[in-house]
C-alpha positions as CSV (number, residue, x, y, z in Angstrom):
1,M,48.2,-8.0,30.1
2,T,48.8,-5.1,27.7
3,E,45.6,-3.3,26.5
4,L,45.2,-3.0,22.8
5,P,45.0,0.7,21.8
6,L,41.7,1.9,20.5
7,L,41.6,3.4,17.0
8,G,40.3,6.6,18.5
9,E,43.3,6.8,20.8
10,A,45.7,6.5,17.9
11,I,43.9,9.1,15.9
12,A,43.8,11.5,18.9
13,V,47.5,11.3,19.6
14,A,48.5,11.5,16.0
15,A,46.3,14.7,15.6
16,E,47.6,16.4,18.7
17,P,50.9,14.9,19.8
18,R,51.6,17.8,22.2
19,L,48.6,16.7,24.3
20,A,50.2,13.3,25.1
21,G,52.5,15.0,27.5
22,A,49.6,16.0,29.7
23,R,49.2,13.5,32.5
24,I,45.7,13.0,34.0
25,G,45.4,10.9,37.2
26,V,42.4,8.6,37.5
27,V,41.7,7.6,41.1
28,T,40.5,4.1,42.1
29,F,38.8,3.4,45.4
30,P,37.4,0.1,46.6
31,G,34.1,0.0,44.8
32,T,35.0,2.3,41.9
33,L,33.5,1.1,38.6
34,D,34.3,3.6,35.9
35,D,38.1,4.2,36.4
36,R,39.0,2.4,33.2
37,D,36.3,4.2,31.3
38,A,37.7,7.5,32.5
39,A,41.3,6.5,31.6
40,R,40.1,5.5,28.2
41,A,38.4,8.9,27.7
42,V,41.7,10.6,28.6
43,R,43.5,8.6,26.0
44,L,40.8,9.2,23.4
45,A,41.2,13.0,24.0
46,G,45.0,12.6,23.4
47,G,46.3,12.7,26.9
48,T,48.2,10.2,29.1
49,A,46.1,8.5,31.8
50,V,47.9,7.8,35.1
51,E,46.5,5.2,37.6
52,L,46.2,6.5,41.1
53,W,45.3,4.3,44.1
54,H,43.2,5.6,47.0
55,A,45.8,4.6,49.6
56,D,48.7,6.5,47.8
57,T,50.2,9.2,49.9
58,E,51.5,11.2,47.0
59,L,49.9,12.5,43.8
60,G,53.0,12.2,41.8
61,D,53.6,14.1,38.6
62,V,50.0,14.6,37.3
63,D,48.5,17.7,35.7
64,A,44.9,17.0,36.6
65,V,42.8,14.4,38.4
66,V,39.6,12.6,37.6
67,I,37.6,11.0,40.5
68,P,35.4,8.5,38.6
69,G,32.0,7.0,39.3
70,G,31.1,3.8,41.2
71,F,30.2,3.0,44.8
72,S,33.3,3.8,46.8
73,Y,33.3,1.7,50.0
74,G,29.8,0.4,49.1
75,D,28.3,3.9,49.8
76,Y,28.3,3.0,53.5
77,L,27.4,5.8,55.9
78,R,26.7,8.1,52.9
79,A,27.9,8.0,49.3
80,G,31.5,9.3,49.3
81,A,31.7,9.8,53.0
82,I,34.4,7.2,53.7
83,A,36.4,7.9,50.5
84,R,36.8,11.5,51.6
85,F,39.2,10.3,54.3
86,A,41.4,8.3,51.9
87,P,45.1,9.3,52.1
88,L,45.1,10.4,48.5
89,M,42.2,12.7,49.0
90,S,44.2,14.8,51.4
91,R,46.7,15.4,48.6
92,I,44.0,16.2,46.1
93,I,42.3,18.7,48.4
94,D,45.6,20.4,49.1
95,A,46.5,20.5,45.4
96,A,43.1,21.8,44.3
97,N,43.2,24.6,46.9
98,S,46.8,25.5,46.2
99,D,48.0,28.4,44.1
100,A,48.5,25.9,41.3
101,K,44.8,25.1,41.3
102,L,45.0,21.5,40.2
103,P,42.1,20.7,37.9
104,V,39.8,18.1,39.5
105,L,36.8,16.5,37.9
106,G,34.3,14.4,40.0
107,I,31.9,12.2,38.1
108,C,28.9,10.8,39.9
109,N,30.4,9.1,43.0
110,G,33.3,11.5,42.4
111,F,30.9,14.4,42.7
112,Q,29.6,13.0,45.9
113,I,33.2,12.7,47.2
114,L,33.9,16.3,46.3
115,T,31.0,17.5,48.3
116,E,32.0,15.3,51.3
117,S,35.5,16.8,51.0
118,H,34.1,20.3,50.9
119,L,35.8,21.0,47.7
120,L,32.3,21.7,46.4
121,P,29.3,23.0,48.5
122,G,26.1,21.2,49.1
123,S,25.4,17.5,49.3
124,M,24.0,14.5,47.4
125,I,21.0,12.5,48.7
126,K,18.8,9.7,47.4
127,N,16.9,10.4,44.2
128,D,13.5,11.8,45.0
129,H,11.8,8.7,43.5
130,L,14.0,6.5,45.6
131,K,15.1,4.3,42.7
132,F,18.3,3.7,40.7
133,L,18.0,5.4,37.3
134,C,20.0,4.8,34.1
135,R,19.2,6.9,31.0
136,D,20.6,9.2,28.4
137,Q,20.2,12.8,29.8
138,V,20.3,16.1,28.0
139,L,22.3,18.8,29.8
140,R,22.7,22.5,29.1
141,V,26.2,24.0,29.5
142,E,25.7,27.0,31.7
143,N,29.4,27.8,32.3
144,N,32.1,27.1,29.6
145,A,34.9,29.0,31.5
146,T,35.9,26.2,33.8
147,A,39.0,24.0,33.3
148,W,36.7,21.2,32.2
149,T,34.3,23.0,29.9
150,L,36.4,25.3,27.7
151,D,35.6,23.3,24.5
152,Y,31.9,23.8,24.9
153,Q,29.7,26.8,24.0
154,A,27.7,28.5,26.7
155,G,24.1,27.4,26.3
156,Q,25.1,24.3,24.3
157,E,22.9,21.2,24.9
158,I,24.7,17.8,25.1
159,T,23.5,14.3,25.7
160,I,25.4,12.3,28.4
161,P,24.6,9.0,30.1
162,L,23.4,9.2,33.7
163,K,23.2,6.3,36.2
164,N,22.7,7.0,40.0
165,Q,20.6,6.4,43.0
166,D,22.1,9.1,45.2
167,G,22.0,11.8,42.6
168,Q,19.8,14.5,44.1
169,Y,21.8,17.7,44.6
170,I,20.7,19.7,47.6
171,A,21.9,22.9,49.3
172,D,20.4,25.7,51.4
173,E,18.8,28.6,49.5
174,K,21.7,30.9,50.4
175,T,24.2,28.5,48.8
176,L,22.0,28.0,45.8
177,D,21.6,31.7,45.3
178,A,25.4,32.2,45.5
179,L,26.1,29.4,43.0
180,E,23.7,31.1,40.5
181,A,25.0,34.6,41.1
182,E,28.6,33.5,40.7
183,G,28.1,31.4,37.6
184,R,29.1,28.2,39.3
185,V,26.2,26.2,38.1
186,V,28.1,24.5,35.3
187,F,25.4,22.1,34.0
188,R,21.6,22.0,34.2
189,Y,19.2,19.2,33.4
190,V,17.1,19.9,30.3
191,G,13.6,18.4,29.6
192,F,13.6,16.1,32.6
193,N,15.0,16.3,36.1
194,P,16.0,12.7,36.8
195,N,16.6,12.9,40.5
196,G,15.0,16.0,42.0
197,S,18.1,18.1,42.2
198,R,17.5,21.6,43.3
199,R,17.0,24.1,40.5
200,D,17.7,21.3,37.9
201,I,21.4,21.4,38.8
202,A,23.5,18.6,37.2
203,G,27.0,20.0,37.9
204,I,28.8,22.8,39.7
205,S,32.2,24.3,40.2
206,N,34.3,25.9,42.9
207,E,35.0,29.6,42.8
208,A,38.3,29.2,40.9
209,G,36.7,26.9,38.3
210,N,39.4,24.2,38.5
211,V,37.1,21.8,40.5
212,V,34.0,20.6,38.7
213,G,31.5,17.9,39.8
214,L,28.6,16.4,37.9
215,M,26.3,13.4,38.2
216,P,26.1,12.3,34.5
217,H,29.0,10.3,33.0
218,P,30.9,12.1,30.2
219,E,33.4,9.2,29.9
220,H,30.6,7.1,28.4
221,A,30.1,9.5,25.5
222,T,33.5,9.8,24.0
223,E,33.6,7.6,20.9
224,P,31.5,7.4,17.7
225,G,29.1,4.4,17.8
226,F,29.4,3.9,21.6
227,G,27.5,6.8,23.1
228,P,24.0,8.2,23.2
229,E,22.4,9.8,20.2
230,S,20.4,13.0,20.6
231,L,17.1,12.8,22.4
232,D,14.0,14.0,20.8
233,G,16.0,16.2,18.4
234,I,17.9,18.0,21.2
235,G,21.3,17.3,22.6
236,G,24.2,16.4,20.4
237,S,26.2,13.4,19.3
238,D,27.5,10.2,20.9
239,T,30.8,12.0,21.6
240,D,29.4,14.9,23.6
241,G,31.4,13.9,26.7
242,L,34.8,14.1,25.0
243,G,34.9,17.9,25.4
244,F,35.5,17.5,29.2
245,F,38.8,15.8,28.5
246,T,39.9,17.8,25.6
247,S,39.1,21.0,27.6
248,V,41.5,20.2,30.4
249,L,44.2,18.9,28.1
250,T,44.0,22.1,26.1
251,K,44.3,24.1,29.3
252,I,47.2,22.1,30.5
253,V,49.3,22.6,27.4
254,G,48.6,26.4,27.5
255,G,45.9,26.9,24.9
256,D,43.0,27.7,27.2
257,K,40.6,30.3,26.1
């Protein structure tokens, strides 16, 4: 069955036809929920979304990878613990750590998988209130120099949907101090810490800035009329998440800042 294109997709490609040549892989694991949403966000930004299956042994010709949200393998053992050993993850780890520095974005369960894969430090545990939480969340952009944040301003506040039960980011004090000192805290919760994450951390990057993980879901805030409005006068618009995807596309085609 052929999917009908969204109006936003047609507008994005018409406005920036050069971006359509950028191929962004979106990985699906058993239990992944938001792969189609992530692929749609890529198309809305003007790029080409490429389906990737967890059992694939090759990445193929992709310029970046999104590991989307969900409950890979039912979150058995720990969230992301089994997915880390999927054949495709070995290829992603190698590509992210290679000289080419493949851009990789892990969203929610994807963030959990990135920590389990040691592409990002620290770990994710149950929310401090031990409940699943779904809400629109204000974030502050702390680092706009990564492959996935180039189209934001440092200090900008954006509103992004959040939904998790294993969203509490933890790390030892030495690791947390290093993340702060090296500017690798990419996003921080504003106004309310929804899960007890250390130092209000919502997202981090690796040293090179090509790998970013965050708990909130930018793919759910990419189209007018279908995303969160600003909260209590802070945050931004219902398309605040689109910048993740336009940032990496711009970088891929050679226009990064």
